[in-house]
FITOR-833498 format. One record per atom (N, C-alpha, C, CB): residue number from 1; x, y, z negated; chain; atom name; residue in one letter. Coordinates in Angstrom, 3 decimals. Glycine has a CB too. Example, Ala and Ser with C-alpha at 12.3 -4.5 7.8 and 13.67 -1.06 7.14 Angstrom:
2
PT    nr         xx         yy         zz   kette   atom   rest
PT     1     13.190     -5.690     -7.800       A      N      A
PT     1     12.300     -4.500     -7.800       A     CA      A
PT     1     13.200     -3.300     -7.800       A      C      A
PT     1     11.308     -4.473     -9.046       A     CB      A
PT     2     12.850     -2.250     -7.080       A      N      S
PT     2     13.670     -1.060     -7.140       A     CA      S
PT     2     12.900      0.030     -7.870       A      C      S
PT     2     14.084     -0.598     -5.725       A     CB      S
This chain:
105
PT    nr         xx         yy         zz   kette   atom   rest
PT     1      1.335     -1.443      0.276       A      N      X
PT     1     -0.419     -0.167     -0.268       A     CA      X
PT     1      0.997      1.272     -0.115       A      C      X
PT     1     -1.610     -0.513     -3.183       A     CB      X
PT     2      1.874      1.282     -0.553       A      N      X
PT     2      2.971      2.681     -0.710       A     CA      X
PT     2      3.311      2.871      0.461       A      C      X
PT     2      4.383      2.594     -1.588       A     CB      X
PT     3      4.254      1.674      1.256       A      N      X
PT     3      4.525      2.659      3.138       A     CA      X
PT     3      3.410      2.689      3.936       A      C      X
PT     3      5.706      1.853      4.420       A     CB      X
PT     4      2.553      2.202      3.513       A      N      X
PT     4      0.889      2.596      4.126       A     CA      X
PT     4      0.935      3.985      4.129       A      C      X
PT     4     -0.578      2.088      3.115       A     CB      X
PT     5      0.798      4.290      2.842       A      N      X
PT     5      0.836      6.560      2.519       A     CA      X
PT     5      2.223      6.802      2.391       A      C      X
PT     5     -0.016      7.459      0.575       A     CB      X
PT     6      3.047      5.867      1.803       A      N      X
PT     6      4.321      7.135      2.691       A     CA      X
PT     6      4.624      7.590      4.256       A      C      X
PT     6      5.803      6.604      2.462       A     CB      X
PT     7      4.504      6.468      4.735       A      N      X
PT     7      4.009      6.989      6.042       A     CA      X
PT     7      3.058      7.768      6.933       A      C      X
PT     7      3.919      6.398      6.367       A     CB      X
PT     8      2.119      7.713      6.343       A      N      X
PT     8      0.323      8.297      6.732       A     CA      X
PT     8      1.347      9.495      5.594       A      C      X
PT     8     -1.910      7.021      5.965       A     CB      X
PT     9      2.094     10.207      5.322       A      N      X
PT     9      1.934     11.419      4.718       A     CA      X
PT     9      3.716     11.906      5.368       A      C      X
PT     9      1.511     11.277      2.720       A     CB      X
PT    10      4.590     11.351      5.718       A      N      X
PT    10      5.947     11.687      6.604       A     CA      X
PT    10      5.298     12.079      7.771       A      C      X
PT    10      7.096     10.407      6.913       A     CB      X
PT    11      4.444     11.282      8.495       A      N      X
PT    11      3.804     11.770     10.170       A     CA      X
PT    11      3.251     12.754     10.289       A      C      X
PT    11      2.812     11.019     10.847       A     CB      X
PT    12      1.899     13.248      8.451       A      N      X
PT    12      1.236     14.662      8.814       A     CA      X
PT    12      2.443     15.962      9.133       A      C      X
PT    12      0.194     15.142      7.350       A     CB      X
PT    13      3.734     16.225      8.910       A      N      X
PT    13      4.312     17.001      9.108       A     CA      X
PT    13      4.341     16.860     10.198       A      C      X
PT    13      5.134     17.153      8.571       A     CB      X
PT    14      4.719     18.346     11.307       A      N      X
PT    14      4.685     18.611     12.589       A     CA      X
PT    14      5.415     18.240     13.070       A      C      X
PT    14      4.623     19.518     12.951       A     CB      X
PT    15      6.116     18.043     14.629       A      N      X
PT    15      6.660     17.165     15.086       A     CA      X
PT    15      7.077     17.881     15.463       A      C      X
PT    15      6.361     16.270     15.581       A     CB      X
PT    16      7.526     19.498     15.558       A      N      X
PT    16      8.101     20.343     16.740       A     CA      X
PT    16      7.871     22.176     15.204       A      C      X
PT    16      6.534     20.188     18.969       A     CB      X
PT    17      9.703     22.553     16.042       A      N      X
PT    17      9.119     23.722     15.562       A     CA      X
PT    17      8.390     24.512     16.432       A      C      X
PT    17      9.995     24.459     15.046       A     CB      X
PT    18      7.679     25.950     15.416       A      N      X
PT    18      6.949     26.326     16.024       A     CA      X
PT    18      7.250     27.106     18.122       A      C      X
PT    18      6.553     27.117     14.837       A     CB      X
PT    19      9.093     26.972     18.169       A      N      X
PT    19      9.020     27.186     19.136       A     CA      X
PT    19      9.442     26.089     19.953       A      C      X
PT    19      9.472     28.172     19.237       A     CB      X
PT    20      9.714     24.913     19.311       A      N      X
PT    20      9.563     23.737     20.640       A     CA      X
PT    20     10.688     23.063     20.835       A      C      X
PT    20      9.256     24.321     22.120       A     CB      X
PT    21     12.029     24.328     19.572       A      N      X
PT    21     13.543     24.038     20.219       A     CA      X
PT    21     14.068     22.888     19.094       A      C      X
PT    21     14.743     25.686     20.270       A     CB      X
PT    22     13.243     22.837     18.039       A      N      X
PT    22     13.122     21.400     17.243       A     CA      X
PT    22     12.836     20.481     16.996       A      C      X
PT    22     12.989     21.196     16.749       A     CB      X
PT    23     12.831     19.357     16.784       A      N      X
PT    23     12.391     17.871     16.649       A     CA      X
PT    23     12.125     17.614     15.547       A      C      X
PT    23     13.220     16.905     17.003       A     CB      X
PT    24     10.755     16.807     14.746       A      N      X
PT    24     11.243     16.613     13.943       A     CA      X
PT    24     10.948     14.909     14.254       A      C      X
PT    24     10.847     17.475     12.800       A     CB      X
PT    25     12.186     13.634     13.604       A      N      X
PT    25     12.222     12.803     13.875       A     CA      X
PT    25     11.635     11.213     12.775       A      C      X
PT    25     13.343     13.121     14.307       A     CB      X
PT    26     10.514     11.042     12.612       A      N      X
PT    26     10.620      9.916     11.336       A     CA      X
PT    26     10.952      8.217     11.934       A      C      X
PT    26      8.845      9.910     10.403       A     CB      X
PT    27     11.994      8.150     10.752       A      N      X
PT    27     12.760      6.744     11.133       A     CA      X
PT    27     12.403      6.204      9.617       A      C      X
PT    27     14.748      6.835     11.635       A     CB      X
PT    28     11.269      5.370     10.667       A      N      X
PT    28     11.621      4.323      9.349       A     CA      X
PT    28     11.917      2.937      9.091       A      C      X
PT    28     10.755      4.304      8.635       A     CB      X
PT    29     12.535      1.933      8.285       A      N      X
PT    29     13.218      0.740      8.354       A     CA      X
PT    29     12.006      0.618      7.069       A      C      X
PT    29     15.160      0.591      8.195       A     CB      X
PT    30     11.216     -0.666      7.523       A      N      X
PT    30     10.624     -1.289      7.209       A     CA      X
PT    30     11.464     -2.317      5.843       A      C      X
PT    30     10.142     -1.713      8.428       A     CB      X
PT    31     12.070     -3.013      6.661       A      N      X
PT    31     12.941     -3.909      5.794       A     CA      X
PT    31     13.625     -3.304      4.589       A      C      X
PT    31     14.001     -4.480      6.617       A     CB      X
PT    32     14.264     -2.448      4.395       A      N      X
PT    32     14.745     -1.914      3.797       A     CA      X
PT    32     14.209     -0.571      2.753       A      C      X
PT    32     15.451     -1.857      4.565       A     CB      X
PT    33     12.990     -0.482      3.749       A      N      X
PT    33     11.731      0.766      2.627       A     CA      X
PT    33     12.806      1.571      2.426       A      C      X
PT    33     10.814      0.190      0.726       A     CB      X
PT    34     13.281      2.380      3.536       A      N      X
PT    34     13.864      3.534      3.525       A     CA      X
PT    34     12.988      4.243      5.072       A      C      X
PT    34     15.713      3.287      3.513       A     CB      X
PT    35     12.981      5.701      4.607       A      N      X
PT    35     11.882      7.040      5.564       A     CA      X
PT    35     12.715      8.046      5.620       A      C      X
PT    35     10.289      7.757      4.784       A     CB      X
PT    36     13.128      8.356      6.129       A      N      X
PT    36     13.181      9.081      6.460       A     CA      X
PT    36     12.782     10.463      7.932       A      C      X
PT    36     13.781      8.622      6.065       A     CB      X
PT    37     12.934     11.517      7.239       A      N      X
PT    37     12.065     13.130      8.593       A     CA      X
PT    37     14.069     13.832      8.436       A      C      X
PT    37      9.787     15.168      7.207       A     CB      X
PT    38     13.617     13.269      9.975       A      N      X
PT    38     14.801     14.586     10.674       A     CA      X
PT    38     14.106     15.712     11.333       A      C      X
PT    38     15.896     13.987     12.025       A     CB      X
PT    39     15.061     16.366     11.377       A      N      X
PT    39     15.386     17.807     12.210       A     CA      X
PT    39     16.179     17.775     13.376       A      C      X
PT    39     16.136     18.808     11.382       A     CB      X
PT    40     16.079     17.533     14.789       A      N      X
PT    40     16.607     17.341     15.890       A     CA      X
PT    40     16.152     17.830     16.585       A      C      X
PT    40     16.761     16.463     16.239       A     CB      X
PT    41     18.086     19.274     17.190       A      N      X
PT    41     17.452     19.728     18.377       A     CA      X
PT    41     18.018     21.215     18.911       A      C      X
PT    41     15.899     19.770     18.064       A     CB      X
PT    42     17.675     22.528     18.705       A      N      X
PT    42     19.085     23.554     19.318       A     CA      X
PT    42     17.892     25.091     18.514       A      C      X
PT    42     19.501     23.539     22.076       A     CB      X
PT    43     18.382     25.629     17.367       A      N      X
PT    43     18.290     26.170     17.121       A     CA      X
PT    43     19.025     27.468     17.234       A      C      X
PT    43     18.062     25.676     16.620       A     CB      X
PT    44     18.472     28.082     16.626       A      N      X
PT    44     19.174     29.979     17.113       A     CA      X
PT    44     20.710     29.944     17.048       A      C      X
PT    44     18.681     31.539     15.713       A     CB      X
PT    45     21.447     29.475     15.672       A      N      X
PT    45     22.891     29.792     14.871       A     CA      X
PT    45     23.484     28.275     16.315       A      C      X
PT    45     22.948     29.302     12.249       A     CB      X
PT    46     22.623     27.335     16.274       A      N      X
PT    46     23.147     26.599     17.360       A     CA      X
PT    46     22.578     25.233     16.991       A      C      X
PT    46     24.774     26.673     17.514       A     CB      X
PT    47     23.317     23.935     16.712       A      N      X
PT    47     22.100     22.250     16.544       A     CA      X
PT    47     22.160     21.887     15.846       A      C      X
PT    47     22.026     20.990     17.142       A     CB      X
PT    48     20.863     21.159     15.488       A      N      X
PT    48     20.229     21.345     14.371       A     CA      X
PT    48     20.172     20.128     15.056       A      C      X
PT    48     19.183     22.400     13.822       A     CB      X
PT    49     20.298     19.279     13.225       A      N      X
PT    49     20.591     17.128     13.089       A     CA      X
PT    49     20.298     17.748     11.916       A      C      X
PT    49     22.434     15.794     13.386       A     CB      X
PT    50     19.303     17.757     10.452       A      N      X
PT    50     19.342     17.846     10.012       A     CA      X
PT    50     18.573     16.609      8.941       A      C      X
PT    50     19.408     18.787     10.352       A     CB      X
PT    51     18.706     16.331      7.719       A      N      X
PT    51     18.244     15.828      6.927       A     CA      X
PT    51     16.790     16.072      6.079       A      C      X
PT    51     19.128     15.853      6.444       A     CB      X
PT    52     16.045     16.297      6.917       A      N      X
PT    52     14.674     16.764      5.919       A     CA      X
PT    52     13.960     16.450      4.260       A      C      X
PT    52     13.647     16.289      6.695       A     CB      X
PT    53     14.333     14.948      4.918       A      N      X
PT    53     13.430     14.414      3.258       A     CA      X
PT    53     13.939     12.967      4.211       A      C      X
PT    53     10.946     14.902      2.719       A     CB      X
PT    54     14.407     11.617      2.661       A      N      X
PT    54     14.627     10.242      2.315       A     CA      X
PT    54     13.963      9.742      0.828       A      C      X
PT    54     16.202     10.055      2.326       A     CB      X
PT    55     13.043      9.152      1.529       A      N      X
PT    55     12.088      8.121      0.489       A     CA      X
PT    55     12.220      6.713      0.501       A      C      X
PT    55     10.615      8.223      0.755       A     CB      X
PT    56     12.476      6.266     -0.361       A      N      X
PT    56     12.610      4.776      0.063       A     CA      X
PT    56     11.912      3.950     -1.360       A      C      X
PT    56     14.503      4.315      0.403       A     CB      X
PT    57     11.460      2.794     -0.511       A      N      X
PT    57     10.791      2.287     -2.073       A     CA      X
PT    57     11.394      1.365     -2.366       A      C      X
PT    57      9.332      1.833     -2.265       A     CB      X
PT    58     11.076      1.118     -3.755       A      N      X
PT    58     12.889      0.204     -5.329       A     CA      X
PT    58     12.001     -0.078     -5.911       A      C      X
PT    58     14.449      1.267     -6.680       A     CB      X
PT    59     11.864     -0.664     -6.761       A      N      X
PT    59     11.387     -1.583     -7.936       A     CA      X
PT    59     10.340     -1.261     -8.329       A      C      X
PT    59     12.114     -1.671     -9.042       A     CB      X
PT    60      9.266     -0.975     -7.055       A      N      X
PT    60      7.469     -1.436     -7.023       A     CA      X
PT    60      7.739      0.853     -6.893       A      C      X
PT    60      6.225     -2.795     -9.398       A     CB      X
PT    61      8.184      1.287     -6.971       A      N      X
PT    61      7.990      2.614     -6.654       A     CA      X
PT    61      8.793      3.563     -5.730       A      C      X
PT    61      7.985      3.109     -7.703       A     CB      X
PT    62      8.145      4.539     -5.806       A      N      X
PT    62      8.329      5.206     -4.477       A     CA      X
PT    62      9.570      6.192     -4.843       A      C      X
PT    62      6.857      6.053     -3.900       A     CB      X
PT    63     11.105      6.250     -4.236       A      N      X
PT    63     11.775      6.807     -4.976       A     CA      X
PT    63     11.952      7.930     -3.754       A      C      X
PT    63     12.942      5.963     -5.676       A     CB      X
PT    64     11.882      9.881     -3.820       A      N      X
PT    64     12.455     10.277     -3.314       A     CA      X
PT    64     13.664     11.314     -3.443       A      C      X
PT    64     11.791     10.340     -2.890       A     CB      X
PT    65     14.057     10.630     -2.608       A      N      X
PT    65     16.216     11.404     -2.497       A     CA      X
PT    65     16.536     12.501     -2.024       A      C      X
PT    65     17.412     10.676     -1.454       A     CB      X
PT    66     15.749     12.660     -1.180       A      N      X
PT    66     15.792     13.913     -0.463       A     CA      X
PT    66     14.393     15.032     -0.156       A      C      X
PT    66     16.331     13.428      0.829       A     CB      X
PT    67     13.916     16.362     -0.496       A      N      X
PT    67     13.111     16.462     -0.430       A     CA      X
PT    67     13.180     18.016      0.053       A      C      X
PT    67     12.584     15.907     -1.387       A     CB      X
PT    68     13.328     18.365      1.589       A      N      X
PT    68     12.931     20.144      1.990       A     CA      X
PT    68     12.562     20.542      2.268       A      C      X
PT    68     13.100     20.917      2.358       A     CB      X
PT    69     11.207     20.443      1.739       A      N      X
PT    69      9.726     20.927      2.453       A     CA      X
PT    69      9.634     22.131      0.523       A      C      X
PT    69      7.890     18.847      2.889       A     CB      X
PT    70      8.815     22.810      1.937       A      N      X
PT    70      8.168     23.925      0.566       A     CA      X
PT    70      7.740     23.235     -0.698       A      C      X
PT    70      6.658     24.797      1.010       A     CB      X
PT    71      6.175     22.717     -0.153       A      N      X
PT    71      5.462     22.075     -1.341       A     CA      X
PT    71      6.421     21.020     -2.525       A      C      X
PT    71      4.251     21.123     -0.578       A     CB      X
PT    72      6.520     19.809     -1.443       A      N      X
PT    72      7.024     19.118     -2.147       A     CA      X
PT    72      6.646     17.127     -1.963       A      C      X
PT    72      6.625     19.902     -3.385       A     CB      X
PT    73      7.057     16.628     -1.202       A      N      X
PT    73      6.405     15.380     -0.953       A     CA      X
PT    73      5.720     14.877     -2.219       A      C      X
PT    73      7.398     14.364     -0.435       A     CB      X
PT    74      6.547     15.003     -3.315       A      N      X
PT    74      5.980     14.304     -4.385       A     CA      X
PT    74      4.502     14.972     -4.860       A      C      X
PT    74      7.067     14.311     -5.558       A     CB      X
PT    75      3.978     16.088     -4.337       A      N      X
PT    75      2.852     16.602     -4.297       A     CA      X
PT    75      1.599     15.707     -3.541       A      C      X
PT    75      3.138     17.845     -3.721       A     CB      X
PT    76      2.485     15.539     -2.313       A      N      X
PT    76      1.812     15.331     -0.814       A     CA      X
PT    76      1.465     13.519     -1.847       A      C      X
PT    76      3.324     15.485      1.265       A     CB      X
PT    77      2.764     13.152     -2.187       A      N      X
PT    77      1.818     12.273     -2.482       A     CA      X
PT    77      0.484     11.497     -3.250       A      C      X
PT    77      2.263     11.999     -2.490       A     CB      X
PT    78      1.251     12.920     -4.326       A      N      X
PT    78      0.173     12.349     -5.956       A     CA      X
PT    78     -1.626     12.435     -5.523       A      C      X
PT    78      0.470     13.960     -7.768       A     CB      X
PT    79     -1.525     13.718     -3.942       A      N      X
PT    79     -3.495     13.580     -2.977       A     CA      X
PT    79     -3.229     13.162     -2.261       A      C      X
PT    79     -4.582     14.701     -2.315       A     CB      X
PT    80     -2.150     11.507     -1.666       A      N      X
PT    80     -2.844     10.425     -1.025       A     CA      X
PT    80     -3.169      9.327     -2.058       A      C      X
PT    80     -2.002      9.864      0.136       A     CB      X
PT    81     -3.092      9.163     -3.609       A      N      X
PT    81     -3.856      8.202     -4.655       A     CA      X
PT    81     -2.121      7.604     -4.717       A      C      X
PT    81     -5.558      6.895     -3.979       A     CB      X
PT    82     -1.018      7.885     -4.911       A      N      X
PT    82     -0.453      7.201     -5.856       A     CA      X
PT    82      0.119      8.049     -7.470       A      C      X
PT    82      0.668      6.570     -5.013       A     CB      X
PT    83     -0.493      7.498     -8.623       A      N      X
PT    83      0.095      8.009     -9.728       A     CA      X
PT    83      1.567      8.823     -9.887       A      C      X
PT    83      0.110      6.964    -10.430       A     CB      X
PT    84      1.733      9.274    -10.230       A      N      X
PT    84      3.094      9.822    -11.147       A     CA      X
PT    84      3.992      9.370    -11.398       A      C      X
PT    84      3.061     10.097    -12.177       A     CB      X
PT    85      3.329      8.082    -12.138       A      N      X
PT    85      4.646      6.922    -12.950       A     CA      X
PT    85      4.384      6.196    -11.804       A      C      X
PT    85      4.419      5.902    -14.764       A     CB      X
PT    86      4.856      6.565    -10.780       A      N      X
PT    86      5.216      5.038     -9.575       A     CA      X
PT    86      6.260      6.508     -8.463       A      C      X
PT    86      2.834      3.877     -8.254       A     CB      X
PT    87      5.983      7.131     -9.325       A      N      X
PT    87      7.006      8.314     -7.964       A     CA      X
PT    87      8.272      8.580     -9.262       A      C      X
PT    87      5.797     10.619     -7.203       A     CB      X
PT    88      9.559      8.485     -8.171       A      N      X
PT    88     11.105      8.526     -9.145       A     CA      X
PT    88     11.222     10.395     -7.635       A      C      X
PT    88     13.018      6.113     -8.832       A     CB      X
PT    89     11.691     11.195     -9.133       A      N      X
PT    89     12.800     12.286     -7.769       A     CA      X
PT    89     13.783     12.018     -8.460       A      C      X
PT    89     12.673     14.277     -7.419       A     CB      X
PT    90     14.630     11.604     -7.872       A      N      X
PT    90     15.856     10.373     -7.929       A     CA      X
PT    90     17.062     11.872     -7.201       A      C      X
PT    90     15.429      8.302     -6.418       A     CB      X
PT    91     16.723     12.646     -7.100       A      N      X
PT    91     17.060     13.918     -6.730       A     CA      X
PT    91     17.580     14.530     -8.342       A      C      X
PT    91     15.641     14.739     -5.913       A     CB      X
PT    92     16.906     14.948     -8.764       A      N      X
PT    92     16.662     14.811     -9.730       A     CA      X
PT    92     18.369     14.273    -10.895       A      C      X
PT    92     15.390     13.898     -9.436       A     CB      X
PT    93     18.952     14.284    -11.405       A      N      X
PT    93     19.455     13.604    -13.105       A     CA      X
PT    93     18.632     13.254    -13.342       A      C      X
PT    93     19.933     14.292    -14.371       A     CB      X
PT    94     19.181     12.125    -15.164       A      N      X
PT    94     18.289     11.467    -15.288       A     CA      X
PT    94     17.569     11.991    -15.864       A      C      X
PT    94     18.431     10.563    -15.596       A     CB      X
PT    95     18.616     12.925    -16.742       A      N      X
PT    95     18.347     13.483    -18.384       A     CA      X
PT    95     16.681     14.898    -17.885       A      C      X
PT    95     20.610     14.707    -19.267       A     CB      X
PT    96     17.398     15.512    -16.535       A      N      X
PT    96     16.049     16.520    -16.027       A     CA      X
PT    96     14.688     15.746    -15.826       A      C      X
PT    96     16.368     17.266    -14.440       A     CB      X
PT    97     15.473     14.727    -15.252       A      N      X
PT    97     13.327     13.095    -14.517       A     CA      X
PT    97     13.116     13.381    -16.597       A      C      X
PT    97     14.077      9.321    -13.532       A     CB      X
PT    98     13.855     13.780    -17.043       A      N      X
PT    98     12.296     13.604    -18.958       A     CA      X
PT    98     11.729     14.466    -18.510       A      C      X
PT    98     12.634     14.077    -21.130       A     CB      X
PT    99     12.053     15.545    -17.712       A      N      X
PT    99     10.935     17.471    -18.297       A     CA      X
PT    99     10.289     17.661    -17.109       A      C      X
PT    99     12.047     19.456    -18.670       A     CB      X
PT   100     10.305     16.574    -16.489       A      N      X
PT   100      8.729     16.002    -15.785       A     CA      X
PT   100      7.608     15.637    -15.834       A      C      X
PT   100      8.605     15.369    -15.397       A     CB      X
PT   101      6.602     15.379    -14.878       A      N      X
PT   101      5.372     14.996    -15.284       A     CA      X
PT   101      5.629     13.375    -14.440       A      C      X
PT   101      3.964     16.199    -14.752       A     CB      X
PT   102      6.798     12.929    -13.501       A      N      X
PT   102      6.992     11.904    -12.649       A     CA      X
PT   102      6.985     10.794    -13.293       A      C      X
PT   102      8.042     11.990    -11.946       A     CB      X
PT   103      7.935      9.240    -13.087       A      N      X
PT   103      8.501      8.939    -13.573       A     CA      X
PT   103      9.920      9.458    -13.966       A      C      X
PT   103      8.272      8.216    -13.217       A     CB      X
PT   104     10.870      7.973    -14.969       A      N      X
PT   104     11.792      8.189    -15.570       A     CA      X
PT   104     12.635      7.157    -15.390       A      C      X
PT   104     11.522      8.477    -16.668       A     CB      X
PT   105     13.419      6.129    -13.980       A      N      X
PT   105     13.900      5.368    -14.431       A     CA      X
PT   105     15.470      6.340    -13.670       A      C      X
PT   105     13.243      3.783    -14.130       A     CB      X
């Protein structure tokens, strides 16, 4: 179930930048349960090839390894039905995770 929700949430992000010069690519590895959202193309200052987000499923939870979005994937996952206790904000150190409402693993 988490796989479907994670993919669905990642697919809702725009496929192109407003000027269509940077394409957003969703890379899914279901074997390893890794989900990457990349930006690829040309920007005003040159080549763009960046990782916007990296989510993965591990130990029955959704681990957000990187989140370069304004709203935040944790919020979107909760809105899509995943409990806060099943989401790990892995981009924070363990000690800081204790200060959030999300899983502390």
